[in-house]
C-alpha positions in Angstrom: 88.3 133.4 120.3 87.4 135.9 123.1 89.6 135.9 126.2 88.2 134.2 129.3 89.3 134.4 132.9 91.2 131.7 134.7 88.1 130.9 136.9 86.0 130.5 133.7 88.6 128.2 132.2 88.7 126.1 135.3 85.0 125.8 135.3 85.1 124.5 131.7 87.8 122.0 132.5 85.7 120.7 135.3 82.6 120.4 133.1 84.7 118.4 130.6 85.6 116.0 133.4 89.3 116.4 132.7 90.3 117.4 136.2 88.8 117.2 139.8 87.6 120.4 141.5 90.2 120.2 144.3 93.0 120.0 141.8 91.8 123.0 139.9 91.3 125.1 143.1 94.9 124.3 144.2 96.4 125.3 140.8 94.2 128.5 140.7 95.6 129.4 144.1 99.2 128.8 142.9 98.4 131.1 139.9 96.9 133.8 142.0 98.4 137.3 142.1 96.7 139.7 144.5 93.8 137.3 145.1 92.9 136.7 141.4 94.3 133.9 139.3 96.4 135.0 136.3 95.2 133.2 133.1 98.6 132.8 131.5 100.1 131.5 134.7 97.2 129.1 135.2 97.5 127.7 131.6 101.3 127.4 132.1 100.8 125.4 135.3 98.3 123.1 133.6 100.7 122.2 130.8 103.9 122.2 132.8 102.6 119.7 135.3 100.9 117.6 132.6 97.4 118.0 133.9 96.3 118.7 130.4 97.8 118.3 127.0 98.1 121.2 124.5 95.3 119.6 122.4 92.9 119.3 125.4 93.6 122.9 126.5 93.1 124.3 123.1 89.8 122.5 122.6 88.6 123.7 126.0 89.6 127.3 125.2 87.6 127.0 122.0 84.5 126.0 124.0 84.4 122.3 123.1 82.9 120.5 126.1 82.7 117.0 124.7 84.9 114.5 122.8 87.4 113.9 125.6 86.2 110.5 126.7 85.2 107.3 124.9 84.2 104.7 127.4 87.1 104.5 129.9 89.5 106.1 127.4 90.6 109.7 127.9 91.7 111.4 124.7 95.2 113.0 125.0 95.7 114.4 121.5 95.0 113.9 117.8 97.3 111.5 116.0 95.8 111.7 112.5 92.6 112.2 110.5 91.4 110.2 107.5 88.4 110.1 105.2 86.1 108.5 107.6 87.7 108.6 111.1 90.0 110.5 113.5 92.6 108.7 115.5 93.7 109.8 119.0 96.2 108.8 121.6 94.3 107.8 124.7 94.9 106.6 128.2 92.7 104.3 130.2 91.3 106.1 133.2 91.7 103.1 135.5 94.7 101.1 134.3 96.8 103.9 132.7 97.2 101.8 129.6 98.0 103.9 126.5 96.2 103.0 123.2 95.0 104.5 120.0 91.3 105.3 119.7 89.8 105.6 116.2 86.5 107.5 116.2 84.2 107.3 113.2 83.2 110.7 111.9 79.7 111.8 113.1 78.3 111.9 109.5 78.9 108.2 109.2 77.8 107.2 112.7 74.3 108.7 111.9 73.8 106.1 109.1 72.3 103.0 110.7 73.3 100.6 107.9 76.8 101.9 108.0 77.0 101.6 111.8 76.0 98.0 111.6 78.4 97.2 108.9 81.2 99.0 110.7 80.6 97.1 113.9 80.3 93.8 112.0 83.6 94.3 110.1 85.5 95.6 113.1 84.4 92.8 115.4 85.4 90.3 112.8 88.9 91.8 112.6 89.2 91.8 116.4 90.2 88.1 116.3 93.3 88.9 114.3 96.4 88.6 116.5 99.7 88.8 114.6 103.0 90.8 115.0 102.4 92.5 111.6 98.8 93.5 112.3 97.8 96.3 114.7 95.2 94.5 117.0 91.8 95.9 117.9 91.0 95.7 121.6 87.5 97.2 121.7 84.7 98.3 119.5 82.0 100.4 121.3 79.7 103.4 121.0 79.9 106.6 123.0 77.0 109.1 122.7 76.2 107.6 119.3 79.8 107.8 118.1 81.4 104.5 117.1 84.9 104.0 118.1 87.6 101.3 118.3 90.6 100.9 120.5 93.8 99.6 119.0 97.4 99.2 120.2 99.3 102.5 120.0 102.4 102.1 117.7 105.3 104.5 118.3 106.4 105.5 114.9 104.8 106.8 111.7 102.8 105.5 108.8 104.5 104.3 105.7 103.2 107.1 103.4 104.8 109.7 105.6 108.0 107.6 105.9 108.3 107.3 102.1 107.5 110.9 101.6 110.3 111.9 104.0 112.9 109.5 102.5 111.9 110.0 98.8 112.6 106.3 98.1 113.8 103.3 100.0 116.5 100.8 99.3 115.4 97.5 97.7 116.3 95.5 100.8 114.4 97.9 103.2 111.4 97.8 100.8 111.5 94.0 100.6 111.6 93.7 104.4 108.5 95.9 104.8 106.8 93.9 102.0 107.7 90.7 103.8 106.2 91.9 107.0 102.9 93.0 105.3 102.6 89.7 103.4 103.1 87.8 106.6 100.2 89.7 108.2 98.0 89.2 105.1 98.8 85.5 105.0 97.8 85.0 108.6 94.5 86.9 108.0 93.8 84.9 104.9 94.0 81.7 106.9 91.0 83.1 108.9 89.2 84.0 105.7 89.9 87.8 106.0 91.3 90.0 103.3 92.4 93.6 103.7 90.7 95.3 100.7 92.4 98.7 101.3 96.1 98.1 100.9 97.9 101.4 100.7 100.9 103.2 102.3 98.8 105.1 104.8 97.4 101.9 106.2 100.8 100.6 107.3 102.4 101.7 110.5 106.2 101.4 111.1 107.2 100.8 114.7 110.2 102.5 116.2 112.1 99.2 115.6 111.1 99.3 111.9 108.5 96.6 111.9 105.6 97.1 109.5 102.1 96.6 110.8 98.8 96.7 108.9 95.7 98.6 110.1 92.1 99.1 108.9 91.3 95.6 107.5 88.3 95.9 105.4 87.1 99.1 107.0 87.4 101.3 103.8 84.4 99.5 102.4 82.2 100.9 105.2 83.3 104.5 105.1 80.6 105.5 102.7 82.9 108.1 101.1 85.5 106.2 99.3 83.6 103.2 98.0 81.9 101.9 94.9 78.7 100.0 95.4 76.9 98.1 92.6 74.6 95.2 93.3 74.8 95.8 97.0 78.4 94.9 97.8 80.7 97.8 98.8 84.3 97.9 97.9 87.0 100.6 97.9 87.1 102.6 94.7 90.6 101.6 93.8 89.8 97.9 94.2 86.6 98.4 92.1 88.7 100.0 89.3 91.3 97.2 89.3 88.6 94.5 89.2 86.7 96.3 86.4 90.0 96.6 84.4 91.0 93.0 84.9 87.6 91.2 85.0 88.4 89.8 88.4 85.4 89.0 90.7 84.5 91.1 93.7 86.5 90.2 96.8 89.2 88.4 94.8 92.0 88.0 97.4 94.5 88.6 94.6 93.5 92.2 94.4 95.4 92.7 97.7 98.5 91.2 96.0 98.3 93.8 93.2 98.2 96.7 95.7 101.1 95.1 97.6 102.9 95.4 94.3 101.9 99.1 94.0 103.3 99.7 97.5 106.8 98.3 96.8 106.8 100.0 93.4 106.3 103.3 95.2 108.9 102.4 97.9 111.8 101.5 95.5 111.0 104.1 92.8 109.9 107.0 94.9 106.9 107.4 92.5 103.3 106.1 92.9 102.4 103.3 90.5 98.9 104.6 89.9 97.9 108.2 89.1 97.0 109.9 92.4 93.7 111.7 92.1 90.6 112.4 94.1 88.3 112.3 91.0 86.2 109.1 91.3 85.8 108.6 87.6 89.6 108.8 87.0 90.3 106.5 89.9 88.0 103.8 88.6 88.9 104.2 84.9 90.6 101.1 83.3 93.4 103.3 81.9 94.6 104.1 85.4 95.6 100.4 85.7 96.6 99.6 82.2 98.8 102.7 81.8 101.2 102.1 84.7 104.7 103.5 83.8 107.3 100.6 83.7 109.2 100.9 86.9 112.6 100.8 85.1 111.7 104.2 83.5 111.9 105.7 87.0 115.0 103.7 87.9 116.8 101.6 85.2 119.4 100.4 87.7 117.0 98.4 89.9 118.0 94.7 90.4 116.7 92.3 87.8 115.2 89.9 90.4 113.4 92.8 92.1 111.8 94.2 88.9 110.6 90.8 87.8 109.1 90.2 91.2 107.3 93.6 91.2 106.0 93.0 87.7 104.6 89.7 88.8 102.9 91.3 91.8 101.3 93.9 89.5 100.4 91.5 86.7 96.9 92.6 85.3 96.2 89.0 84.5 95.1 87.8 88.0 95.8 84.2 86.9 99.5 84.8 86.4 99.9 87.3 89.2 101.5 86.0 92.4 98.6 84.1 93.8 98.7 84.3 97.6 100.1 86.5 100.4 102.0 83.4 101.6 103.7 83.2 98.2 104.5 87.0 98.4 106.1 86.5 101.8 108.2 83.5 100.6 109.3 85.2 97.4 110.1 88.5 99.1 112.3 86.7 101.6 114.0 84.8 98.7 114.7 87.9 96.6 115.9 89.8 99.7 118.3 87.0 100.5 119.6 87.0 97.0 120.2 90.8 97.0 122.0 90.6 100.4 124.2 87.8 98.9 125.3 90.2 96.2 123.0 89.2 93.3 122.2 92.8 92.3 122.6 92.6 88.5 120.5 95.3 86.7 117.3 94.5 85.0 117.9 93.3 81.4 118.6 96.3 79.2 116.8 94.9 76.2 113.6 94.4 78.3 114.0 97.9 79.7 114.1 99.3 76.1 111.2 97.2 75.0 109.0 98.3 77.9 110.0 101.9 77.5 109.1 101.7 73.7 105.8 100.0 74.5 104.9 102.6 77.0 105.9 105.5 74.7 103.5 104.0 72.1 100.8 103.8 74.6 101.3 107.5 75.6 101.3 108.5 72.0 98.1 106.6 71.4 96.4 108.8 74.0 96.9 111.7 71.7 96.3 110.1 68.3 92.8 111.4 68.0 93.6 114.9 69.3 91.6 117.5 67.3 89.4 114.9 65.6 85.7 114.5 66.2 83.7 111.3 65.7 80.0 111.2 65.4 78.4 107.9 66.5 74.9 107.1 65.4 73.7 104.1 67.4 71.0 103.4 70.0 72.5 100.4 71.8 73.8 101.8 75.1 76.5 99.2 75.6 78.0 99.8 72.3 77.7 103.6 72.8 79.6 103.3 76.2 82.3 101.0 74.8 83.1 103.2 71.8 82.8 106.4 73.7 85.3 105.3 76.4 87.8 103.7 74.0 87.7 106.6 71.6 88.0 109.3 74.3 91.0 107.4 75.7 92.7 107.9 72.3 92.0 111.7 72.4 89.0 111.8 70.1 86.0 114.1 70.7 83.0 111.8 70.6 79.4 112.9 69.7 76.6 110.4 70.1 73.0 110.3 69.0 70.5 107.4 68.7 68.5 109.3 66.0 70.0 109.1 62.5 68.0 112.1 61.2 69.1 114.3 64.0 72.7 113.2 63.7 72.9 113.9 60.0 71.4 117.4 60.3 75.0 118.5 60.6 75.4 117.7 56.9 72.2 119.2 55.5 73.9 122.4 54.1 77.4 120.8 53.7 79.2 121.3 50.4 82.2 119.3 49.3 85.4 121.4 49.9 84.0 122.9 53.1 85.5 122.0 56.5 83.8 118.8 57.7 81.2 119.1 60.5 82.9 115.9 62.0 85.9 114.0 60.9 84.2 110.6 60.7 80.7 109.1 61.2 80.2 105.6 62.7 76.8 104.0 61.9 75.6 101.2 64.2 73.0 98.6 63.5 73.1 96.8 66.9 70.3 98.9 68.3 69.1 100.7 65.1 68.9 97.7 62.8 67.7 98.5 59.3 67.3 102.1 60.3 71.0 102.4 60.9 71.9 100.5 57.7 69.6 102.8 55.6 71.2 105.9 57.2 74.7 104.6 56.2 73.6 103.8 52.7 72.0 107.2 52.1 75.1 108.9 53.6 77.7 107.1 51.4 75.7 107.5 48.2 74.7 111.2 48.6 76.7 113.6 46.4 77.6 116.0 49.2 78.6 113.3 51.8 80.0 110.4 49.7 83.6 111.7 50.4 83.2 111.9 54.1 84.8 109.0 56.0 82.3 106.6 57.5 82.3 103.2 59.3 79.5 100.7 59.5 79.0 98.3 62.4 76.9 95.5 61.0 75.1 92.6 62.7 75.0 89.2 61.1 71.4 89.3 60.0 71.9 92.5 58.0 75.3 91.7 56.4 73.7 90.2 53.3 72.0 93.6 52.5 75.3 95.5 52.3 76.2 96.3 48.7 79.8 96.5 47.3 79.1 100.0 46.1 78.7 101.1 49.7 82.3 100.2 50.6 85.6 101.7 49.4 88.7 103.3 50.9 86.6 105.9 52.7 83.8 103.6 53.8 84.5 100.5 55.8 82.2 97.9 57.5 82.9 95.8 60.6 81.0 92.8 61.7 79.9 92.2 65.3 81.4 91.2 67.7 83.5 94.3 67.2 87.2 94.3 67.7 88.2 97.8 68.7 91.8 97.5 67.5 90.4 97.1 63.9 88.3 100.3 64.3 91.4 102.1 65.7 93.5 101.1 62.7 90.8 102.1 60.3 90.4 105.5 61.8 94.2 106.0 61.5 94.0 105.3 57.8 90.9 107.3 57.1 92.1 110.3 59.0 95.7 110.1 57.9 97.0 109.7 61.5 100.6 108.6 61.6 101.3 106.0 64.2 103.9 103.3 64.3 102.5 99.9 65.6 
């Protein structure tokens, strides 16, 4: 940044409409030495007498002449920046009221569909007025940039608070959860869900009260969403609902993520793997492989652990059903802990959960170093077997052409290293072609000792001969149960694993 004179800086400030000309001239005069204003003294006067903030002055010095006003709101400084918006502390030029102004990033404001959805969602949320929800006062446009004005909360967001404290006490965590559930319950009565429950979307006031922000706005950001069939939803919610079979917009998804939040508060560790990779965030394993909270802290109160487990139940029918229920139960558990009922979580259950988790972790590596060749043209079966086998550590090769797939075995001689460890032949898409390929493979002299699985449809089952099946060659009927395939592979490939 090249140095400028005090007069040039004053001219820029005037162009930005941050100060009146007569004010600037007076300060320039006060900063003058020998008839010329000293730049360092001029800047010092501007900051000392609070004519400008450090943020404003720095931006002006960098040559930014816009972005200081949104409607009647003058931006004082940047509070925080997220995926799709920046948040500023702002003051009303006429009333002096101080609020927070959230400005949608320009790359999103340029998308007309996104602009309309943002305005629609934000105006819907404007009717929410509750002590545990940060209210939106205005939603407007300035020079094509969408912005909203909200109450300014003195404090910090819950993510930063947890990061600073490592983990919170059970009672403090339950109090925060109770506040959030109360806000969610109120919104639910008006037919509004949050759809982006996470620590960074909670503000803690100076008095310790938890307040929700950004109701439904993640689904219009365009950067952190999943959209199939026209309905947008945040990627984490999409992953949960895919993993559990819940419908889109199921209000019980908010309950699950409330559970993730208190899990993180009391254990100091996130419930879900934290990653920016979209495919890992949406993968079912991210939700099914949550570490039991007692592994992080075996001394947590029994009532608290049971409550958290119910909040995060992957079966949405047995999960705590409503935010109102969460609020009531959090208050009950909190009262019990305050009364002295802090007995630890059942040691037997802790051991059982730890053992089950250890088995699950081990299962991820059971196929390590093993390669499976899948010969099948049905895309759904391909995708299912690929994802499940890869989750167990197998390397998976797929082809829909039997001849091409078996080219690997053309020059194979018994006793040589196998080109692949096992071949799975499918007949869902290939029909008789898949069955013939399996028959030829298990009867040929050079490949009859290679492990192979056959997935057979009902109409072809009668053609399967007993000579085609033995300890190395196994058939499974559709509909396929993957756990049976998993066990067969363990036996065929001599993989040791205790069920």
